C-alpha positions as CSV (number, residue, x, y, z in Angstrom):
1,X,118.1,87.3,105.0
2,X,120.3,84.4,106.2
3,X,119.1,80.9,107.3
4,X,120.1,81.6,110.9
5,X,117.5,83.9,111.6
6,X,113.9,83.1,111.9
7,X,112.9,82.0,108.3
8,X,110.0,80.3,108.0
9,X,106.7,81.9,106.0
10,X,103.1,80.6,106.8
11,X,101.3,80.8,103.5
12,X,97.5,80.0,104.0
13,X,96.0,78.2,100.9
14,X,92.4,77.8,100.4
15,X,92.3,76.2,97.1
16,X,91.5,79.2,95.1
17,X,93.1,80.6,91.9
18,X,94.3,83.4,94.5
19,X,96.2,81.0,96.4
20,X,98.5,80.5,93.3
21,X,98.9,84.1,92.8
22,X,100.2,84.3,96.1
23,X,102.8,81.7,95.4
24,X,103.7,83.6,92.0
25,X,104.2,86.7,94.4
26,X,106.6,84.8,96.5
27,X,108.4,83.3,93.3
28,X,109.4,87.0,92.4
29,X,110.9,87.3,95.9
30,X,114.3,86.5,95.7
31,X,114.8,87.5,99.3
32,X,112.8,84.6,100.4
33,X,114.4,81.8,98.3
34,X,116.2,80.6,101.3
35,X,113.4,80.6,103.5
36,X,111.1,77.7,104.6
37,X,107.5,77.9,103.2
38,X,104.7,76.1,104.7
39,X,101.6,76.0,102.2
40,X,98.8,75.4,104.8
41,X,95.4,74.7,104.4
42,X,92.7,74.4,107.2
43,X,90.7,71.6,105.5
44,X,86.9,71.6,106.4
45,X,85.7,68.0,106.6
46,X,82.4,66.3,107.2
47,X,81.3,67.3,110.9
48,X,81.7,64.2,113.2
49,X,78.0,64.1,113.9
50,X,77.4,63.1,110.1
51,X,79.2,59.8,110.8
52,X,76.7,58.0,112.8
53,X,74.3,58.6,109.8
54,X,76.0,55.7,108.2
55,X,74.5,53.6,110.7
56,X,70.8,54.1,109.7
57,X,70.1,52.1,106.5
58,X,68.0,54.9,105.2
59,X,70.9,57.5,105.3
60,X,73.7,55.0,103.8
61,X,73.2,56.8,100.1
62,X,73.6,60.4,101.8
63,X,76.5,59.2,103.9
64,X,78.3,57.8,100.8
65,X,77.9,61.0,99.1
66,X,79.2,63.1,101.7
67,X,82.3,60.9,102.1
68,X,82.7,61.3,98.2
69,X,82.4,65.0,98.4
70,X,85.0,65.1,101.0
71,X,87.3,62.9,99.0
72,X,86.9,65.2,96.3
73,X,87.8,68.5,98.1
74,X,90.8,67.1,99.6
75,X,92.0,65.7,96.1
76,X,91.7,69.2,94.6
77,X,93.4,70.9,97.6
78,X,96.3,68.4,97.5
79,X,96.3,69.4,93.4
80,X,96.3,73.0,94.2
81,X,99.1,72.7,96.6
82,X,101.1,71.0,94.2
83,X,100.4,73.8,91.6
84,X,101.7,76.3,94.3
85,X,104.8,74.2,95.0
86,X,105.5,74.0,91.0
87,X,105.3,77.7,90.9
88,X,107.8,78.3,93.9
89,X,110.3,75.3,92.3
90,X,109.9,77.6,89.1
91,X,112.3,80.1,91.0
92,X,115.0,79.1,93.1
93,X,113.4,77.7,96.2
94,X,115.1,74.8,97.6
95,X,112.4,72.0,97.1
96,X,113.4,70.6,100.9
97,X,112.3,73.9,102.2
98,X,108.7,73.8,100.6
99,X,106.2,71.8,103.0
100,X,102.4,71.3,102.2
101,X,99.9,70.9,105.2
102,X,96.6,70.0,105.3
103,X,95.1,70.5,108.6
104,X,91.8,69.4,109.7
105,X,89.7,72.2,111.1
106,X,90.1,72.2,114.8
107,X,88.4,75.4,115.9
108,X,87.9,77.4,112.9
109,X,89.7,78.6,109.8
110,X,91.0,81.7,111.0
111,X,91.7,80.7,114.5
112,X,93.5,77.7,113.5
113,X,96.0,79.7,111.1
114,X,96.5,82.2,114.1
115,X,97.3,79.2,116.3
116,X,99.7,77.9,113.9
117,X,101.4,81.6,113.3
118,X,102.8,81.3,116.6
119,X,105.0,78.4,115.9
120,X,108.2,80.3,115.0
121,X,107.3,82.0,111.6
122,X,108.8,85.1,110.2
123,X,105.6,86.2,108.9
124,X,102.1,85.2,107.5
125,X,101.6,85.7,103.7
126,X,98.2,85.8,102.5
127,X,95.8,87.6,100.2
128,X,92.9,90.0,101.0
129,X,90.2,87.9,99.4
130,X,89.8,84.5,97.7
131,X,86.7,82.8,97.1
132,X,87.3,79.0,97.1
133,X,85.2,77.1,94.7
134,X,86.0,73.9,96.7
135,X,84.8,75.1,100.0
136,X,82.8,78.3,99.6
137,X,85.5,79.9,101.8
138,X,85.3,83.5,101.6
139,X,88.8,84.7,102.4
140,X,87.7,88.5,102.8
141,X,86.4,87.6,106.4
142,X,89.5,85.4,107.2
143,X,92.0,88.0,106.2
144,X,90.2,90.5,108.4
145,X,90.2,87.9,111.5
146,X,93.9,87.2,110.7
147,X,94.5,91.2,110.9
148,X,92.8,91.3,114.3
149,X,94.1,88.2,115.5
150,X,97.7,87.8,114.7
151,X,99.7,90.1,117.0
152,X,103.1,88.4,117.2
153,X,104.4,88.3,113.5
154,X,104.1,90.4,110.4
155,X,101.4,90.0,107.9
156,X,102.1,90.3,104.2
157,X,99.1,90.6,101.9
158,X,100.0,90.0,98.4
159,X,98.3,92.5,95.9
160,X,98.1,92.7,92.3
161,X,101.0,95.1,91.5
162,X,103.9,94.0,89.3
163,X,106.8,93.5,91.7
164,X,109.3,96.5,90.8
165,X,111.3,96.2,93.9
166,X,110.1,99.5,95.2
167,X,108.8,99.6,98.9
168,X,107.5,102.4,100.6
169,X,107.6,102.6,104.5
170,X,105.1,104.8,106.7
171,X,107.3,106.2,109.5
172,X,105.9,108.3,112.5
173,X,108.8,108.2,114.8
174,X,107.1,105.5,117.1
175,X,109.1,102.5,118.3
176,X,106.6,100.2,116.1
177,X,107.5,102.2,112.9
178,X,111.0,101.7,113.5
179,X,110.5,98.0,114.0
180,X,109.0,97.9,110.5
181,X,112.0,99.8,109.2
182,X,114.1,97.1,110.8
183,X,112.1,94.2,109.5
184,X,112.2,95.7,105.8
185,X,116.1,95.9,106.5
186,X,116.4,92.3,107.7
187,X,114.4,90.8,105.0
188,X,115.2,92.9,101.9
189,X,118.5,94.7,102.6
190,X,121.2,93.8,99.9
191,X,118.4,92.7,97.4
192,X,118.6,95.9,95.3
193,X,115.4,97.4,96.5
194,X,114.5,101.3,96.3
195,X,112.9,102.5,99.3
196,X,110.6,105.5,100.3
197,X,110.1,106.8,103.9
198,X,107.1,108.8,104.1
199,X,105.5,110.7,107.3
200,X,101.9,112.1,107.2
201,X,100.6,114.9,109.0
202,X,97.0,115.1,109.0
203,X,95.0,118.3,109.5
204,X,91.5,118.3,110.9
205,X,88.8,119.4,108.5
206,X,88.2,122.9,110.0
207,X,92.2,123.4,109.6
208,X,92.0,123.0,105.9
209,X,90.5,125.5,103.3
210,X,91.1,126.0,99.6
211,X,93.6,123.2,99.8
212,X,95.7,125.1,102.2
213,X,95.9,124.8,106.1
214,X,95.4,127.4,108.7
215,X,98.2,129.4,110.7
216,X,97.7,126.9,113.8
217,X,98.5,123.9,111.6
218,X,101.2,125.9,109.9
219,X,102.9,126.7,113.2
220,X,102.5,123.1,114.6
221,X,104.2,121.9,111.1
222,X,107.1,124.2,111.6
223,X,107.6,122.8,115.4
224,X,107.4,119.2,114.4
225,X,109.5,119.2,111.4
226,X,112.9,119.0,113.0
227,X,111.8,116.3,115.1
228,X,110.1,114.4,112.0
229,X,113.4,115.0,109.9
230,X,115.5,113.5,112.8
231,X,113.0,110.2,112.6
232,X,113.2,109.9,109.1
233,X,116.9,110.2,108.9
234,X,117.5,107.7,111.7
235,X,115.3,105.1,109.7
236,X,117.4,106.0,106.4
237,X,120.6,105.2,108.5
238,X,119.1,102.0,109.8
239,X,118.3,100.8,106.0
240,X,121.8,101.9,104.9
241,X,123.4,99.8,107.6
242,X,121.1,97.0,106.7
243,X,122.5,97.1,103.1
244,X,120.5,99.5,101.3
245,X,122.2,102.0,99.0
246,X,121.7,105.5,100.6
247,X,121.2,107.1,97.1
248,X,118.1,104.4,96.9
249,X,116.6,105.7,100.1
250,X,114.3,108.9,99.8
251,X,112.3,110.7,102.2
252,X,108.9,112.6,102.1
253,X,106.9,114.5,104.5
254,X,103.0,115.0,103.8
255,X,101.6,117.9,105.3
256,X,98.0,118.8,106.1
257,X,96.5,115.3,104.7
258,X,92.8,114.7,105.3
259,X,93.5,111.0,105.6
260,X,96.7,109.3,106.8
261,X,95.9,106.2,105.0
262,X,94.8,108.0,101.7
263,X,98.1,109.9,101.7
264,X,100.1,106.9,102.3
265,X,98.5,105.2,99.3
266,X,98.9,108.4,97.4
267,X,102.4,108.5,98.0
268,X,103.0,105.0,96.8
269,X,101.2,105.8,93.5
270,X,103.3,108.9,93.2
271,X,106.6,106.9,93.7
272,X,105.5,103.9,91.7
273,X,105.7,101.7,94.8
274,X,104.5,98.4,94.5
275,X,104.7,97.8,98.4
276,X,103.5,99.6,101.3
277,X,104.7,98.8,104.9
278,X,103.1,100.1,107.9
279,X,103.1,99.5,111.4
280,X,100.0,98.1,113.0
281,X,99.8,100.8,115.6
282,X,102.3,102.9,117.7
283,X,102.0,106.0,119.9
284,X,104.3,108.6,118.0
285,X,106.2,111.1,119.9
286,X,105.0,113.4,117.0
287,X,101.4,112.6,117.1
288,X,99.1,109.4,117.4
289,X,99.7,108.3,113.9
290,X,98.8,104.5,113.8
291,X,95.8,103.5,115.7
292,X,95.5,100.1,114.1
293,X,92.6,101.7,111.8
294,X,95.2,103.4,109.6
295,X,96.9,99.9,108.6
296,X,93.2,98.4,108.0
297,X,92.3,101.6,106.0
298,X,95.6,101.3,103.7
299,X,95.0,97.6,103.3
300,X,91.6,98.6,101.9
301,X,92.4,101.8,99.9
302,X,95.6,100.2,98.7
303,X,93.9,97.2,97.3
304,X,96.4,96.5,94.6
305,X,99.5,97.0,96.5
306,X,101.2,94.5,98.4
307,X,100.7,95.5,102.0
308,X,103.2,94.5,105.0
309,X,101.7,94.9,108.5
310,X,104.2,95.0,111.0
311,X,103.3,94.0,114.8
């Protein structure tokens, strides 16, 4: 990705070790090395109502303790920020492109991050969970709020899989799925990645017997296969045009799955893909594939994978 494109990543940091692992994930992504990184912390300081306690002689000791606590928390956040910065600088990131921001909480942790995400970022890079020993901040709830609240930029959730440059994109023929394909092409084209394209056709429970599907679903698959193949080939062509080697772009159709999210994650496991890319939602010409719930379930079921959710 060139510096002329949108080239900023928002990276929420909560002071936990998981924040450092997010920095390590970014350090293994050469495609991001020319991007600006904003390590962003929403700092939970002492409520202003406590400041008045200092005016009461009996509360001086309590107030001084709160001030000392706040100062310590901020100091540790700053140290954690610098640790993340050093991890990024251990790769080829430009020091001038790494910014650290400690923003006093305005409305709420998640809502403040959501508000910041609207300031021209290419994506938000976070983790599913992170328990901050500094603030008692459970990132699982924050991550869910980010997923529900950010609809203007892609969300990248770093997992624990080793980065082997193998990325699986779930495609259903919808415009949103194609935007996911284009995003991957823009971000990773020319960086020697292997890409898998997968489409999942889910069958209803009553259509599956003894691990096979009934005649009605078989007829449905036969009717849909040409359209699905056309959609997958179009996605492949876009990736090749973006700089991927045609020989490194594979296609798979999963038929008769009980769970779309489960089938996507299983395809990622079979193909040894470390990253899964899904659209948030899309009304497919093939069928209603993503309802928003699928991307959430992929995030949960594929908890070891890096998951990119494209809006």
